[in-house]
FIDRENPA-105025 format. One record per residue (C-alpha): residue number from 0; residue in three letters; y, z, x. Coordinates in nm, 4 decimals, m for minus. Layout:
# FIDRENPA-105025
{rofi:NUM | marmar:ALA | c2:Y | c3:Z | c1:X}
...
***
This chain:
# FIDRENPA-105025
{rofi:0 | marmar:MET | c2:21.3433 | c3:m5.1554 | c1:m11.4026}
{rofi:1 | marmar:LYS | c2:20.9924 | c3:m5.2053 | c1:m11.5567}
{rofi:2 | marmar:PRO | c2:20.8240 | c3:m5.4974 | c1:m11.4060}
{rofi:3 | marmar:ALA | c2:20.8693 | c3:m5.7058 | c1:m11.7255}
{rofi:4 | marmar:HIS | c2:21.2518 | c3:m5.6476 | c1:m11.7329}
{rofi:5 | marmar:LEU | c2:21.2777 | c3:m5.7342 | c1:m11.3641}
{rofi:6 | marmar:ALA | c2:21.0997 | c3:m6.0574 | c1:m11.4306}
{rofi:7 | marmar:LEU | c2:21.3225 | c3:m6.1319 | c1:m11.7226}
{rofi:8 | marmar:ALA | c2:21.6463 | c3:m6.0807 | c1:m11.4982}
{rofi:9 | marmar:VAL | c2:21.5068 | c3:m6.3039 | c1:m11.2283}
{rofi:10 | marmar:LEU | c2:21.3963 | c3:m6.5606 | c1:m11.5112}
{rofi:11 | marmar:VAL | c2:21.7733 | c3:m6.5609 | c1:m11.6460}
{rofi:12 | marmar:ALA | c2:21.9153 | c3:m6.6137 | c1:m11.2925}
{rofi:13 | marmar:ALA | c2:21.6664 | c3:m6.8961 | c1:m11.2495}
{rofi:14 | marmar:VAL | c2:21.7522 | c3:m7.0543 | c1:m11.5773}
{rofi:15 | marmar:TRP | c2:22.1370 | c3:m7.0366 | c1:m11.5053}
{rofi:16 | marmar:GLY | c2:22.0745 | c3:m7.1672 | c1:m11.1415}
{rofi:17 | marmar:VAL | c2:21.8811 | c3:m7.4713 | c1:m11.2492}
{rofi:18 | marmar:ASN | c2:22.1380 | c3:m7.5375 | c1:m11.5170}
{rofi:19 | marmar:PHE | c2:22.3646 | c3:m7.6885 | c1:m11.2499}
{rofi:20 | marmar:THR | c2:22.0805 | c3:m7.9544 | c1:m11.1616}
{rofi:21 | marmar:VAL | c2:22.0549 | c3:m8.0197 | c1:m11.5439}
{rofi:22 | marmar:ILE | c2:22.4089 | c3:m8.0760 | c1:m11.5857}
{rofi:23 | marmar:GLU | c2:22.4181 | c3:m8.3163 | c1:m11.2810}
{rofi:24 | marmar:ILE | c2:22.1291 | c3:m8.5320 | c1:m11.4671}
{rofi:25 | marmar:GLY | c2:22.3255 | c3:m8.5109 | c1:m11.7935}
{rofi:26 | marmar:LEU | c2:22.6450 | c3:m8.6328 | c1:m11.6305}
{rofi:27 | marmar:ASP | c2:22.4344 | c3:m8.9537 | c1:m11.5659}
{rofi:28 | marmar:HIS | c2:22.4014 | c3:m8.9974 | c1:m11.9723}
{rofi:29 | marmar:PHE | c2:22.7330 | c3:m8.8706 | c1:m12.0979}
{rofi:30 | marmar:PRO | c2:23.0975 | c3:m8.8427 | c1:m11.9783}
{rofi:31 | marmar:PRO | c2:23.1804 | c3:m8.4957 | c1:m11.8572}
{rofi:32 | marmar:LEU | c2:23.3987 | c3:m8.3829 | c1:m12.1430}
{rofi:33 | marmar:LEU | c2:23.1900 | c3:m8.5293 | c1:m12.4133}
{rofi:34 | marmar:PHE | c2:22.8793 | c3:m8.3692 | c1:m12.2380}
{rofi:35 | marmar:SER | c2:23.0866 | c3:m8.0366 | c1:m12.2698}
{rofi:36 | marmar:ALA | c2:23.1453 | c3:m8.0530 | c1:m12.6342}
{rofi:37 | marmar:LEU | c2:22.7819 | c3:m8.1276 | c1:m12.7049}
{rofi:38 | marmar:ARG | c2:22.6927 | c3:m7.8557 | c1:m12.4971}
{rofi:39 | marmar:PHE | c2:22.8989 | c3:m7.6198 | c1:m12.7378}
{rofi:40 | marmar:PHE | c2:22.8523 | c3:m7.7905 | c1:m13.0536}
{rofi:41 | marmar:THR | c2:22.4456 | c3:m7.7639 | c1:m12.9933}
{rofi:42 | marmar:ALA | c2:22.4871 | c3:m7.3958 | c1:m12.8938}
{rofi:43 | marmar:ALA | c2:22.6963 | c3:m7.2896 | c1:m13.2005}
{rofi:44 | marmar:LEU | c2:22.4737 | c3:m7.4625 | c1:m13.4458}
{rofi:45 | marmar:PRO | c2:22.2525 | c3:m7.3542 | c1:m13.6079}
{rofi:46 | marmar:ALA | c2:22.2948 | c3:m7.0119 | c1:m13.4264}
{rofi:47 | marmar:VAL | c2:22.6196 | c3:m6.9233 | c1:m13.5888}
{rofi:48 | marmar:PHE | c2:22.4284 | c3:m6.9028 | c1:m13.9215}
{rofi:49 | marmar:PHE | c2:22.1975 | c3:m6.6141 | c1:m13.7811}
{rofi:50 | marmar:VAL | c2:22.4016 | c3:m6.3845 | c1:m13.5634}
{rofi:51 | marmar:GLY | c2:22.6436 | c3:m6.2549 | c1:m13.8326}
{rofi:52 | marmar:ARG | c2:23.0020 | c3:m6.2408 | c1:m13.8323}
{rofi:53 | marmar:PRO | c2:23.2151 | c3:m6.1974 | c1:m13.5223}
{rofi:54 | marmar:LYS | c2:23.2196 | c3:m5.8319 | c1:m13.4166}
{rofi:55 | marmar:VAL | c2:23.5506 | c3:m5.8495 | c1:m13.2380}
{rofi:56 | marmar:ALA | c2:23.8907 | c3:m5.9870 | c1:m13.3486}
{rofi:57 | marmar:TRP | c2:23.9354 | c3:m6.3648 | c1:m13.3914}
{rofi:58 | marmar:ARG | c2:24.2189 | c3:m6.3787 | c1:m13.1284}
{rofi:59 | marmar:TRP | c2:23.9601 | c3:m6.2853 | c1:m12.8633}
{rofi:60 | marmar:VAL | c2:23.7153 | c3:m6.5276 | c1:m12.9773}
{rofi:61 | marmar:VAL | c2:23.9702 | c3:m6.8240 | c1:m12.9795}
{rofi:62 | marmar:ALA | c2:24.1153 | c3:m6.7166 | c1:m12.6320}
{rofi:63 | marmar:VAL | c2:23.7864 | c3:m6.7054 | c1:m12.4710}
{rofi:64 | marmar:GLY | c2:23.6882 | c3:m7.0019 | c1:m12.6170}
{rofi:65 | marmar:LEU | c2:23.9904 | c3:m7.2087 | c1:m12.5034}
{rofi:66 | marmar:VAL | c2:24.0017 | c3:m7.0339 | c1:m12.1536}
{rofi:67 | marmar:LEU | c2:23.6152 | c3:m7.0617 | c1:m12.0768}
{rofi:68 | marmar:GLY | c2:23.5091 | c3:m7.3383 | c1:m12.3018}
{rofi:69 | marmar:VAL | c2:23.7880 | c3:m7.5945 | c1:m12.2704}
{rofi:70 | marmar:ALA | c2:23.9219 | c3:m7.4961 | c1:m11.9256}
{rofi:71 | marmar:LYS | c2:23.6477 | c3:m7.3653 | c1:m11.7340}
{rofi:72 | marmar:PHE | c2:23.3634 | c3:m7.5876 | c1:m11.8262}
{rofi:73 | marmar:GLY | c2:23.5992 | c3:m7.9017 | c1:m11.8790}
{rofi:74 | marmar:LEU | c2:23.7038 | c3:m7.8642 | c1:m11.5125}
{rofi:75 | marmar:LEU | c2:23.3367 | c3:m7.7679 | c1:m11.3969}
{rofi:76 | marmar:PHE | c2:23.1782 | c3:m8.0777 | c1:m11.5691}
{rofi:77 | marmar:VAL | c2:23.4689 | c3:m8.3168 | c1:m11.4474}
{rofi:78 | marmar:GLY | c2:23.4680 | c3:m8.1894 | c1:m11.1079}
{rofi:79 | marmar:MET | c2:23.0808 | c3:m8.2383 | c1:m11.0828}
{rofi:80 | marmar:ASP | c2:23.1228 | c3:m8.5856 | c1:m11.2361}
{rofi:81 | marmar:GLN | c2:23.3717 | c3:m8.6633 | c1:m10.9302}
{rofi:82 | marmar:GLY | c2:23.1129 | c3:m8.5930 | c1:m10.6850}
{rofi:83 | marmar:MET | c2:23.0941 | c3:m8.2045 | c1:m10.6654}
{rofi:84 | marmar:PRO | c2:22.7172 | c3:m8.1463 | c1:m10.5628}
{rofi:85 | marmar:ALA | c2:22.5188 | c3:m7.9149 | c1:m10.8108}
{rofi:86 | marmar:GLY | c2:22.3944 | c3:m7.7032 | c1:m10.5507}
{rofi:87 | marmar:LEU | c2:22.7452 | c3:m7.6255 | c1:m10.3899}
{rofi:88 | marmar:SER | c2:22.8957 | c3:m7.5876 | c1:m10.7423}
{rofi:89 | marmar:SER | c2:22.6809 | c3:m7.3002 | c1:m10.8060}
{rofi:90 | marmar:LEU | c2:22.7510 | c3:m7.1420 | c1:m10.5171}
{rofi:91 | marmar:VAL | c2:23.1357 | c3:m7.2060 | c1:m10.5244}
{rofi:92 | marmar:LEU | c2:23.1678 | c3:m7.0661 | c1:m10.8928}
{rofi:93 | marmar:GLN | c2:23.0850 | c3:m6.7212 | c1:m10.7389}
{rofi:94 | marmar:ILE | c2:23.4266 | c3:m6.7043 | c1:m10.6223}
{rofi:95 | marmar:GLN | c2:23.5330 | c3:m6.6104 | c1:m10.9797}
{rofi:96 | marmar:ALA | c2:23.4588 | c3:m6.2632 | c1:m10.8813}
{rofi:97 | marmar:VAL | c2:23.7791 | c3:m6.2532 | c1:m10.6607}
{rofi:98 | marmar:PHE | c2:23.9699 | c3:m6.4156 | c1:m10.9270}
{rofi:99 | marmar:THR | c2:23.8406 | c3:m6.1676 | c1:m11.1855}
{rofi:100 | marmar:ALA | c2:23.9494 | c3:m5.8788 | c1:m10.9701}
{rofi:101 | marmar:GLY | c2:24.2995 | c3:m6.0332 | c1:m10.9039}
{rofi:102 | marmar:VAL | c2:24.3685 | c3:m6.0866 | c1:m11.2755}
{rofi:103 | marmar:ALA | c2:24.2313 | c3:m5.7769 | c1:m11.3724}
{rofi:104 | marmar:PHE | c2:24.4878 | c3:m5.6029 | c1:m11.0855}
{rofi:105 | marmar:VAL | c2:24.7564 | c3:m5.7750 | c1:m11.2519}
{rofi:106 | marmar:VAL | c2:24.6922 | c3:m5.7444 | c1:m11.6106}
{rofi:107 | marmar:LEU | c2:24.4953 | c3:m5.4183 | c1:m11.6565}
{rofi:108 | marmar:GLY | c2:24.6053 | c3:m5.2469 | c1:m11.3360}
{rofi:109 | marmar:GLU | c2:24.2586 | c3:m5.2145 | c1:m11.1811}
{rofi:110 | marmar:ARG | c2:24.3424 | c3:m5.1407 | c1:m10.8163}
{rofi:111 | marmar:PRO | c2:24.0598 | c3:m5.2623 | c1:m10.6030}
{rofi:112 | marmar:SER | c2:23.9034 | c3:m5.0420 | c1:m10.3346}
{rofi:113 | marmar:ARG | c2:23.9027 | c3:m5.1175 | c1:m9.9922}
{rofi:114 | marmar:VAL | c2:23.5593 | c3:m5.2004 | c1:m9.9719}
{rofi:115 | marmar:ARG | c2:23.5996 | c3:m5.4493 | c1:m10.2700}
{rofi:116 | marmar:LEU | c2:23.9065 | c3:m5.6096 | c1:m10.0923}
{rofi:117 | marmar:LEU | c2:23.6922 | c3:m5.6354 | c1:m9.7748}
{rofi:118 | marmar:GLY | c2:23.4194 | c3:m5.8221 | c1:m10.0150}
{rofi:119 | marmar:MET | c2:23.6947 | c3:m6.0526 | c1:m10.1525}
{rofi:120 | marmar:ALA | c2:23.8000 | c3:m6.1506 | c1:m9.7958}
{rofi:121 | marmar:VAL | c2:23.4511 | c3:m6.2216 | c1:m9.6958}
{rofi:122 | marmar:ALA | c2:23.3817 | c3:m6.4368 | c1:m9.9924}
{rofi:123 | marmar:LEU | c2:23.7365 | c3:m6.6157 | c1:m9.9369}
{rofi:124 | marmar:ALA | c2:23.6143 | c3:m6.6868 | c1:m9.5969}
{rofi:125 | marmar:GLY | c2:23.2902 | c3:m6.8461 | c1:m9.7426}
{rofi:126 | marmar:ILE | c2:23.4826 | c3:m7.0558 | c1:m9.9491}
{rofi:127 | marmar:GLY | c2:23.6862 | c3:m7.1882 | c1:m9.6596}
{rofi:128 | marmar:VAL | c2:23.3616 | c3:m7.2797 | c1:m9.4714}
{rofi:129 | marmar:ALA | c2:23.2420 | c3:m7.4407 | c1:m9.7868}
{rofi:130 | marmar:ALA | c2:23.5471 | c3:m7.6386 | c1:m9.8171}
{rofi:131 | marmar:LEU | c2:23.5597 | c3:m7.7285 | c1:m9.4426}
{rofi:132 | marmar:ASP | c2:23.2182 | c3:m7.8906 | c1:m9.5054}
{rofi:133 | marmar:GLU | c2:23.2790 | c3:m8.0302 | c1:m9.8388}
{rofi:134 | marmar:GLY | c2:23.5839 | c3:m8.2151 | c1:m9.6583}
{rofi:135 | marmar:ALA | c2:23.3619 | c3:m8.3686 | c1:m9.3889}
{rofi:136 | marmar:SER | c2:23.1209 | c3:m8.4914 | c1:m9.6473}
{rofi:137 | marmar:GLY | c2:23.2491 | c3:m8.5191 | c1:m10.0032}
{rofi:138 | marmar:PRO | c2:23.5734 | c3:m8.5290 | c1:m10.2120}
{rofi:139 | marmar:LEU | c2:23.8112 | c3:m8.2413 | c1:m10.1932}
{rofi:140 | marmar:GLY | c2:23.9675 | c3:m8.2938 | c1:m10.5367}
{rofi:141 | marmar:ALA | c2:23.6321 | c3:m8.2393 | c1:m10.6932}
{rofi:142 | marmar:PHE | c2:23.5923 | c3:m7.9294 | c1:m10.4859}
{rofi:143 | marmar:ALA | c2:23.9373 | c3:m7.8186 | c1:m10.6031}
{rofi:144 | marmar:LEU | c2:23.8435 | c3:m7.8804 | c1:m10.9847}
{rofi:145 | marmar:VAL | c2:23.5440 | c3:m7.6329 | c1:m10.9195}
{rofi:146 | marmar:ILE | c2:23.7547 | c3:m7.3782 | c1:m10.7670}
{rofi:147 | marmar:ALA | c2:24.0097 | c3:m7.4161 | c1:m11.0737}
{rofi:148 | marmar:ALA | c2:23.7241 | c3:m7.3546 | c1:m11.2976}
{rofi:149 | marmar:ALA | c2:23.6205 | c3:m7.0292 | c1:m11.1212}
{rofi:150 | marmar:ALA | c2:23.9889 | c3:m6.9174 | c1:m11.1729}
{rofi:151 | marmar:CYS | c2:23.9640 | c3:m6.9679 | c1:m11.5370}
{rofi:152 | marmar:TRP | c2:23.6461 | c3:m6.8224 | c1:m11.5539}
{rofi:153 | marmar:GLY | c2:23.8195 | c3:m6.5131 | c1:m11.3884}
{rofi:154 | marmar:VAL | c2:24.0755 | c3:m6.5128 | c1:m11.6565}
{rofi:155 | marmar:SER | c2:23.8104 | c3:m6.5452 | c1:m11.9278}
{rofi:156 | marmar:ASN | c2:23.6231 | c3:m6.2521 | c1:m11.7801}
{rofi:157 | marmar:VAL | c2:23.9262 | c3:m6.0181 | c1:m11.8285}
{rofi:158 | marmar:LEU | c2:23.9837 | c3:m6.1404 | c1:m12.1564}
{rofi:159 | marmar:THR | c2:23.6152 | c3:m6.0692 | c1:m12.2231}
{rofi:160 | marmar:ARG | c2:23.6544 | c3:m5.7112 | c1:m12.0915}
{rofi:161 | marmar:LYS | c2:23.9516 | c3:m5.6620 | c1:m12.3048}
{rofi:162 | marmar:ALA | c2:23.7758 | c3:m5.7788 | c1:m12.6175}
{rofi:163 | marmar:SER | c2:23.4569 | c3:m5.5546 | c1:m12.5471}
{rofi:164 | marmar:PRO | c2:23.2187 | c3:m5.7318 | c1:m12.7776}
{rofi:165 | marmar:PRO | c2:22.9344 | c3:m5.5100 | c1:m12.8507}
{rofi:166 | marmar:ASP | c2:22.6870 | c3:m5.8129 | c1:m12.8919}
{rofi:167 | marmar:ALA | c2:22.7047 | c3:m6.0608 | c1:m12.5993}
{rofi:168 | marmar:LEU | c2:22.4948 | c3:m6.3219 | c1:m12.7815}
{rofi:169 | marmar:ASN | c2:22.7061 | c3:m6.2849 | c1:m13.0967}
{rofi:170 | marmar:PHE | c2:23.0116 | c3:m6.3301 | c1:m12.8989}
{rofi:171 | marmar:MET | c2:22.8944 | c3:m6.6370 | c1:m12.7160}
{rofi:172 | marmar:VAL | c2:22.7746 | c3:m6.8026 | c1:m13.0118}
{rofi:173 | marmar:TRP | c2:23.1091 | c3:m6.7454 | c1:m13.1861}
{rofi:174 | marmar:VAL | c2:23.3054 | c3:m6.8297 | c1:m12.8609}
{rofi:175 | marmar:SER | c2:23.0969 | c3:m7.1565 | c1:m12.8375}
{rofi:176 | marmar:THR | c2:23.2472 | c3:m7.3006 | c1:m13.1828}
{rofi:177 | marmar:ILE | c2:23.6054 | c3:m7.3000 | c1:m13.0426}
{rofi:178 | marmar:PRO | c2:23.5684 | c3:m7.5633 | c1:m12.7566}
{rofi:179 | marmar:VAL | c2:23.4014 | c3:m7.8413 | c1:m12.9756}
{rofi:180 | marmar:VAL | c2:23.7111 | c3:m8.0070 | c1:m13.1193}
{rofi:181 | marmar:PRO | c2:23.9574 | c3:m7.9710 | c1:m12.8242}
{rofi:182 | marmar:LEU | c2:23.6842 | c3:m8.1189 | c1:m12.5907}
{rofi:183 | marmar:LEU | c2:23.6113 | c3:m8.3850 | c1:m12.8162}
{rofi:184 | marmar:CYS | c2:23.9747 | c3:m8.4675 | c1:m12.8479}
{rofi:185 | marmar:LEU | c2:24.0166 | c3:m8.4633 | c1:m12.4755}
{rofi:186 | marmar:SER | c2:23.7105 | c3:m8.6886 | c1:m12.4397}
{rofi:187 | marmar:LEU | c2:23.8522 | c3:m8.9340 | c1:m12.6835}
{rofi:188 | marmar:LEU | c2:24.2019 | c3:m8.9453 | c1:m12.5253}
{rofi:189 | marmar:LEU | c2:24.0973 | c3:m8.9342 | c1:m12.1460}
{rofi:190 | marmar:GLU | c2:23.7240 | c3:m9.0887 | c1:m12.1633}
{rofi:191 | marmar:GLY | c2:23.7952 | c3:m9.3434 | c1:m12.4488}
{rofi:192 | marmar:PRO | c2:23.6060 | c3:m9.3878 | c1:m12.7847}
{rofi:193 | marmar:THR | c2:23.4312 | c3:m9.6890 | c1:m12.6286}
{rofi:194 | marmar:ARG | c2:23.2745 | c3:m9.4777 | c1:m12.3483}
{rofi:195 | marmar:ASP | c2:23.1859 | c3:m9.2015 | c1:m12.5850}
{rofi:196 | marmar:TYR | c2:23.0121 | c3:m9.4380 | c1:m12.8388}
{rofi:197 | marmar:GLU | c2:22.8236 | c3:m9.6170 | c1:m12.5612}
{rofi:198 | marmar:ALA | c2:22.6826 | c3:m9.3072 | c1:m12.4485}
{rofi:199 | marmar:LEU | c2:22.5961 | c3:m9.1691 | c1:m12.7740}
{rofi:200 | marmar:HIS | c2:22.4498 | c3:m9.5144 | c1:m12.8665}
{rofi:201 | marmar:ALA | c2:22.2348 | c3:m9.5059 | c1:m12.5676}
{rofi:202 | marmar:LEU | c2:22.1076 | c3:m9.1389 | c1:m12.6168}
{rofi:203 | marmar:ASP | c2:21.7473 | c3:m9.0974 | c1:m12.4916}
{rofi:204 | marmar:TRP | c2:21.4922 | c3:m8.8157 | c1:m12.4679}
{rofi:205 | marmar:GLN | c2:21.6244 | c3:m8.7093 | c1:m12.1113}
{rofi:206 | marmar:GLY | c2:21.9955 | c3:m8.7049 | c1:m12.2453}
{rofi:207 | marmar:ALA | c2:21.9001 | c3:m8.5065 | c1:m12.5321}
{rofi:208 | marmar:GLY | c2:21.6788 | c3:m8.2763 | c1:m12.3252}
{rofi:209 | marmar:THR | c2:21.9909 | c3:m8.1792 | c1:m12.0936}
{rofi:210 | marmar:VAL | c2:22.2017 | c3:m8.1068 | c1:m12.3923}
{rofi:211 | marmar:VAL | c2:21.9308 | c3:m7.8826 | c1:m12.5377}
{rofi:212 | marmar:TYR | c2:21.8755 | c3:m7.7060 | c1:m12.1990}
{rofi:213 | marmar:VAL | c2:22.2519 | c3:m7.6214 | c1:m12.1207}
{rofi:214 | marmar:ALA | c2:22.2928 | c3:m7.5229 | c1:m12.4968}
{rofi:215 | marmar:TRP | c2:21.9671 | c3:m7.3316 | c1:m12.6193}
{rofi:216 | marmar:VAL | c2:21.8325 | c3:m7.2392 | c1:m12.2935}
{rofi:217 | marmar:THR | c2:22.1167 | c3:m7.1535 | c1:m12.0815}
{rofi:218 | marmar:THR | c2:22.3560 | c3:m7.0230 | c1:m12.3608}
{rofi:219 | marmar:VAL | c2:22.1413 | c3:m6.8941 | c1:m12.6485}
{rofi:220 | marmar:PHE | c2:21.8469 | c3:m6.7484 | c1:m12.4441}
{rofi:221 | marmar:GLY | c2:22.0217 | c3:m6.6816 | c1:m12.1051}
{rofi:222 | marmar:PHE | c2:22.2868 | c3:m6.4662 | c1:m12.2706}
{rofi:223 | marmar:GLY | c2:22.0651 | c3:m6.3091 | c1:m12.5521}
{rofi:224 | marmar:ALA | c2:21.8208 | c3:m6.1835 | c1:m12.2836}
{rofi:225 | marmar:TRP | c2:22.1249 | c3:m6.0855 | c1:m12.0324}
{rofi:226 | marmar:GLY | c2:22.2793 | c3:m5.8755 | c1:m12.3259}
{rofi:227 | marmar:TRP | c2:21.9214 | c3:m5.7315 | c1:m12.4143}
{rofi:228 | marmar:LEU | c2:21.8913 | c3:m5.6231 | c1:m12.0346}
{rofi:229 | marmar:LEU | c2:22.2509 | c3:m5.4710 | c1:m12.0443}
{rofi:230 | marmar:ARG | c2:22.1701 | c3:m5.2747 | c1:m12.3481}
{rofi:231 | marmar:ARG | c2:21.8552 | c3:m5.0988 | c1:m12.1844}
{rofi:232 | marmar:HIS | c2:22.0026 | c3:m5.0760 | c1:m11.8300}
{rofi:233 | marmar:PRO | c2:22.3177 | c3:m4.9864 | c1:m11.6449}
{rofi:234 | marmar:ALA | c2:22.5372 | c3:m5.2587 | c1:m11.5590}
{rofi:235 | marmar:SER | c2:22.5096 | c3:m5.1792 | c1:m11.1991}
{rofi:236 | marmar:THR | c2:22.1330 | c3:m5.2445 | c1:m11.2048}
{rofi:237 | marmar:VAL | c2:22.1307 | c3:m5.5659 | c1:m11.3995}
{rofi:238 | marmar:ALA | c2:22.4639 | c3:m5.7398 | c1:m11.2458}
{rofi:239 | marmar:PRO | c2:22.3379 | c3:m5.8031 | c1:m10.9115}
{rofi:240 | marmar:PHE | c2:22.0811 | c3:m6.0314 | c1:m11.0254}
{rofi:241 | marmar:SER | c2:22.3487 | c3:m6.2891 | c1:m11.0989}
{rofi:242 | marmar:LEU | c2:22.3727 | c3:m6.3175 | c1:m10.7181}
{rofi:243 | marmar:LEU | c2:22.0346 | c3:m6.5222 | c1:m10.7343}
{rofi:244 | marmar:VAL | c2:22.1979 | c3:m6.8025 | c1:m10.9244}
{rofi:245 | marmar:PRO | c2:22.3428 | c3:m6.9850 | c1:m10.6379}
{rofi:246 | marmar:VAL | c2:22.0045 | c3:m6.9529 | c1:m10.4798}
{rofi:247 | marmar:PHE | c2:21.8140 | c3:m7.0961 | c1:m10.7537}
{rofi:248 | marmar:GLY | c2:22.1109 | c3:m7.3583 | c1:m10.8097}
{rofi:249 | marmar:MET | c2:22.0943 | c3:m7.4761 | c1:m10.4424}
{rofi:250 | marmar:SER | c2:21.7041 | c3:m7.4657 | c1:m10.4003}
{rofi:251 | marmar:SER | c2:21.6563 | c3:m7.6608 | c1:m10.7479}
{rofi:252 | marmar:ALA | c2:21.9389 | c3:m7.9312 | c1:m10.6308}
{rofi:253 | marmar:ALA | c2:21.7495 | c3:m7.9728 | c1:m10.3219}
{rofi:254 | marmar:LEU | c2:21.4390 | c3:m7.9878 | c1:m10.4784}
{rofi:255 | marmar:PHE | c2:21.5146 | c3:m8.2428 | c1:m10.7933}
{rofi:256 | marmar:LEU | c2:21.8220 | c3:m8.4227 | c1:m10.6569}
{rofi:257 | marmar:GLY | c2:21.7616 | c3:m8.4430 | c1:m10.3088}
{rofi:258 | marmar:GLU | c2:22.0815 | c3:m8.2517 | c1:m10.1991}
{rofi:259 | marmar:SER | c2:22.0671 | c3:m8.1711 | c1:m9.8185}
{rofi:260 | marmar:VAL | c2:22.2201 | c3:m7.8195 | c1:m9.7435}
{rofi:261 | marmar:SER | c2:22.3945 | c3:m7.8384 | c1:m9.3873}
{rofi:262 | marmar:PRO | c2:22.4234 | c3:m7.5335 | c1:m9.1623}
{rofi:263 | marmar:LEU | c2:22.7793 | c3:m7.5014 | c1:m9.2771}
{rofi:264 | marmar:ARG | c2:22.6739 | c3:m7.4731 | c1:m9.6272}
{rofi:265 | marmar:TRP | c2:22.4243 | c3:m7.2108 | c1:m9.5467}
{rofi:266 | marmar:CYS | c2:22.6746 | c3:m7.0024 | c1:m9.3539}
{rofi:267 | marmar:ALA | c2:22.9079 | c3:m7.0492 | c1:m9.6692}
{rofi:268 | marmar:ALA | c2:22.6398 | c3:m6.9322 | c1:m9.8816}
{rofi:269 | marmar:ALA | c2:22.5813 | c3:m6.6009 | c1:m9.6633}
{rofi:270 | marmar:LEU | c2:22.9497 | c3:m6.5229 | c1:m9.6778}
{rofi:271 | marmar:LEU | c2:23.0197 | c3:m6.5871 | c1:m10.0152}
{rofi:272 | marmar:VAL | c2:22.7217 | c3:m6.4146 | c1:m10.1686}
{rofi:273 | marmar:GLY | c2:22.7580 | c3:m6.1167 | c1:m9.9189}
{rofi:274 | marmar:GLY | c2:23.1155 | c3:m6.1112 | c1:m10.0114}
{rofi:275 | marmar:VAL | c2:23.0790 | c3:m6.1077 | c1:m10.3735}
{rofi:276 | marmar:ALA | c2:22.7726 | c3:m5.8460 | c1:m10.3289}
{rofi:277 | marmar:LEU | c2:23.0253 | c3:m5.6118 | c1:m10.1290}
{rofi:278 | marmar:ALA | c2:23.3151 | c3:m5.6718 | c1:m10.3976}
{rofi:279 | marmar:SER | c2:23.0681 | c3:m5.5541 | c1:m10.6474}
{rofi:280 | marmar:VAL | c2:23.0063 | c3:m5.2225 | c1:m10.4927}
{rofi:281 | marmar:THR | c2:23.1256 | c3:m4.9162 | c1:m10.7071}
{rofi:282 | marmar:ARG | c2:23.1919 | c3:m4.5704 | c1:m10.5787}
{rofi:283 | marmar:ARG | c2:23.1058 | c3:m4.2767 | c1:m10.8165}
{rofi:284 | marmar:ARG | c2:23.2286 | c3:m3.9275 | c1:m10.7420}
{rofi:285 | marmar:PRO | c2:22.9211 | c3:m3.6909 | c1:m10.6700}
{rofi:286 | marmar:GLY | c2:22.8162 | c3:m3.4766 | c1:m10.9561}
{rofi:287 | marmar:VAL | c2:22.9820 | c3:m3.7005 | c1:m11.2260}
{rofi:288 | marmar:VAL | c2:22.7355 | c3:m3.8686 | c1:m11.4536}
{rofi:289 | marmar:HIS | c2:22.8899 | c3:m4.1918 | c1:m11.6297}
{rofi:290 | marmar:PRO | c2:22.7427 | c3:m4.3233 | c1:m11.9514}
{rofi:291 | marmar:VAL | c2:22.5855 | c3:m4.6610 | c1:m11.9401}
{rofi:292 | marmar:ASP | c2:22.8741 | c3:m4.8999 | c1:m12.0764}
{rofi:293 | marmar:ALA | c2:22.7780 | c3:m5.2909 | c1:m12.1040}
{rofi:294 | marmar:THR | c2:23.1430 | c3:m5.3569 | c1:m12.1091}
{rofi:295 | marmar:ALA | c2:23.2375 | c3:m5.2040 | c1:m11.7799}
{rofi:296 | marmar:SER | c2:23.3709 | c3:m5.3755 | c1:m11.4774}
{rofi:297 | marmar:ARG | c2:23.1054 | c3:m5.5943 | c1:m11.3267}
{rofi:298 | marmar:PRO | c2:23.0536 | c3:m5.9118 | c1:m11.1817}
{rofi:299 | marmar:ALA | c2:23.0209 | c3:m6.1521 | c1:m11.4716}
{rofi:300 | marmar:PRO | c2:22.6897 | c3:m6.3413 | c1:m11.4789}
{rofi:301 | marmar:ALA | c2:22.7188 | c3:m6.6974 | c1:m11.3176}
{rofi:302 | marmar:ARG | c2:22.6441 | c3:m6.8940 | c1:m11.6146}
{rofi:303 | marmar:SER | c2:22.7393 | c3:m7.2419 | c1:m11.6598}
***
C-alpha cells in the first residue's frame, strides 16, 4: 500500500474506534433507541439523494437494514446505555468474526480450516476472560446484550456476502434508510414519547455533534473510504486494519472517559484480537492467482 493509502486505512480504524467513545457521550443526551434512529436518519439523508439507486435487490437492503440496523445497533446502544463500557464494547464486538464463520458454515456451507477454528477458540477464550473481568466490575446483562449485538452482526455479514454489493457506500446509505422507522417505533414504545421529546427539546451542540459523528464521519466517510481501499487493494491487505479498532476504542475511552483498563481486560484484548487475526488467515494454493474480490470472505470492519 502507498503511504497515503496506509494512513487512510489507519484513519478509518481510528474513526471507528473513537466512535464508541462518541456513542457513550451521545447516550448522555438521548435514549439509546432514539439515538440509534437519529444516527441512521442522518446517515441516510441527504446522502441517499447522491448515491444513486440501490445496486442490489431490495430484499437484501431490507434484510441487512433490519438485522444490522435495528437488531445489532439497537442491542449495542442499549447495552452501552445499561453500563457496558465503551472501550470494552469496541473489543467484545470483535467476536462477530466467530459468529460470522458459524453462520457462514450453516447457511453457506463454508467449512472453516483448522487454523481458523483455532483462532475462533482463542477469541472465545478472550470473551470468557472479558466476561470474568466484567462480572467482577460491571453488569453482565449489558455484556450479554453486546454479545447478542455481535451475533446479529455476524448474521448481517453473511447476508451482505450473499447480496455482494458492488458499491459499499451506496449499499450502506440505502441500508440506513430501513432502521429509522422501526427504531423510532421501538423508542416510542419502550422509552416513551415523553423521554424522547425531552431529549430532542434539550438538544445542544454536543448532542448534535455526536449524531453527526456517528452518522456522517463513521458511516458515510468510514464506509466510503473503506470501500475505496477495497477497490484498490486485495481484501486480505485491507481487512487486518479493522483489528486496530479496539486499540483506538479502548485508548480513546481511557483518554476521554477515564475508563480504566485492568490486567484481565488487557489479557482479554490480546486473546480476542489475536484469535480474530488467526481466524482471518486464509490459505491459498501455490501457483494459483486469485483475482481481487471485494466481496470475498473476510473479517467485517468493526464499525459501529
